[in-house]
C-alpha positions, 0 to 999 in steps of 0.5 A: 667241247671240253670234258663233254663225253662222246656219248653225250655229244652223239645224243645232242647231235641226234636230237638236233640240239647241236650241229656240226658247224657249232661244234666246229666253231667251239673247237676253233675257239678253244684252239684260239684260246691256246690254253694248253700252249702251242705245238699241239698241232702240226696243222690246224686249219679253221677253214678246212674244219668249216668245210668238213662241218658243212658236209657233215651237217648234210649227212645222215646221222651216225653215232660219230657224226660231228665228233672232233677227232685229232689225227697223228701226223703219220696218217694221211688226211685229205685237206691237210699236209703230212710231215710225219714229224719231219722238217719238210712236207712229204709228197702229196701221196701221204696226204690222202685219206688212210683207210681208217680215216676214210671210214671215220669220214664216212661216219661224218666225223670232223678232223680237227687237225694233224697232231705233232709227233716225234720225227717218223715216230722214232721216240717215246719222249715227245721231242721235236727239234723242227717244230717244237713239242707240246708241254705237259699240261700237268706241269704248270712250269711247262718244263716236262714232256708229254711222251711220244711218239704221239706227243700232241695227241693227249694234249689235244683232248685237254685243249678242247679241240678233240674228243678222240685222238687217233694215233698209232703204237709201235712200242707205246706211242699211244699209251706213253703219251696217254699216261703222261698226259693223264688220259686213256689210251687204247691199243687194240690187237694188231690187225683189228683196225687197218691203216690202209695206204697213205700211212707212214708205216715204218714198222708193220710188224709191231704197229697198230692204230690206237686212240686216246680219250678222256675216259674209258667210256668214250673209248668203248663208245668209239670202238663200238661205233667204229666196229658197228653200224651207224647207230649208237652202240648198245649198252654193256654191263661189264664187271670186274667181280671174279675177274683174275687180275695178275701182276708181277712184283718186279714191275712195281719194284722197277717203278718209282716208289710213289708211282708203285704206291698209287697203282697198288692202292688202285689194285687194292680198291679193285680187289675190294670190289670183287676182282681177284688180284693174284701175283704171277711169274710172267717171264715172257713179258720181260723177255719181250722187252729185251727182245725189242731192245736187242732185235732192233726190228723197229729200226730195221723196218724203218730204214727199209721203209725210208730207203724204199719210199724216199730213196733220193731224199734225206727225210731224217734230220733229228740227230738223236733219231737219224743216228739210230739207223746208220748201223742198221743198213749193214745188218745181215738179213738173216738177223732180222729173219731170226728175230721174227722167228724168236718173236713167234716163239715168245708170242706162243709162250705168252699166250699159253701163260695168259690162259690162267688170268683175264688181264695182266696189270702193271704201272703204265710207266715206271717214271714221271714225265721227264723234264725237257732238260733231262733229254737234251743230251744223247746219253740221257735221251737214250737211257730215258727213251729205253726206260719209258717203254719198259711196260709198254713195248712187250705188248707190241712184241707179243701182239696183245691188247692193252689200255692205260687209264689214269688212276691218280698222281705221283708225288710231283702231282703228275698223272699215274696210269694203270695198264691192263694187258689182255690176250691177243684179240681180247680187246672187248674184254680189256675195254669192259674190265677197264670200264668197270675199273673206271666206275670203281676208281672214278673218272679222269676228272674225278681222280685227277681234276683238270691240268693246272695249265688250263687255268680256270677250266 
């Protein structure tokens, strides 16, 4: 299963060259090998995977039949408990299929398990004091984080237990772990994919389902299959030639020098292939970051959600997270409403500015994945947690589409991501531009190789 493309797997299933039981056996054997270490999954049930495979083998073909999909533990999946990164299992209502899970089940996909996450998705670094957190597969010493809040998602792809990781993104929770783990992360415009019930929707204003894959090709195949019928997606012929890729120099200046150099070399290669790389002013992007930090929309909505759904329970036990919500409950409602109004003005201004180019490009992250020892004190944790979403949370505030893809390594040998940001509902265009970039720059394996923690793979 490791490194097999979604398209190739679909062709093998269609041609009866492999069945779902064989896929299930392969992914359970890969998890048993523990090649990337522990804490990737909150729940991984060999018997449940086998039951799913038996049902899928008796189902009609679809382009996602047999595709092993890991699911962030914020989504309800029948057959698995839900913890939401918390200390205790949540009530049964949170373990029913969410809308997008139900759709994937109808396509006979396999759910390999529930991946580990930060408690109630309130953090971008990937720690979990209750269950432990997966370690970054690119750090052989096992000392670095994978990013959050979907900390197990990207690692599950290298683990060989998933070909797609379903996650969600409030401020970068798909793209941050994707970049740190050296995989692709796609966050479509909010509302394109519906969560449905049984999802821990702590921030409905900014949240969106998203996916992590080993390649842009896999991401596009999945999106086409999910949005289309049960037959295989049609081939497309995207091109970067003539496309306007805009950048703002301030985001390169705010990134580590080695990261900025890798991203700039990638843009030069895309320019040589025919893309028009132009420098622009995009003040709304920076204003959106400051807005996210000052408005506290995510914390306000999370506090409201918890008070409504768990009125008599203490569900937050991580002291770094629980403390964030204490002052929020005393905030005047008018502050929240004014924030929503300001956000609408930012969205309108950004939309007008983005008419001049096809995509805005940035380093996905300004820093290398931190060491776990860097975030063991609250002041360090808070500083790095804010910094890591510098280029990602504006996408959510402005309701844009976005994709990160690996393009090389920094001086420490850790993955570097290039982020494509598109207009609202320009999801297909962003996927097409990124797919062509992948053809020019090379696939994930081409540019990164394989993580050192995989040993001989």
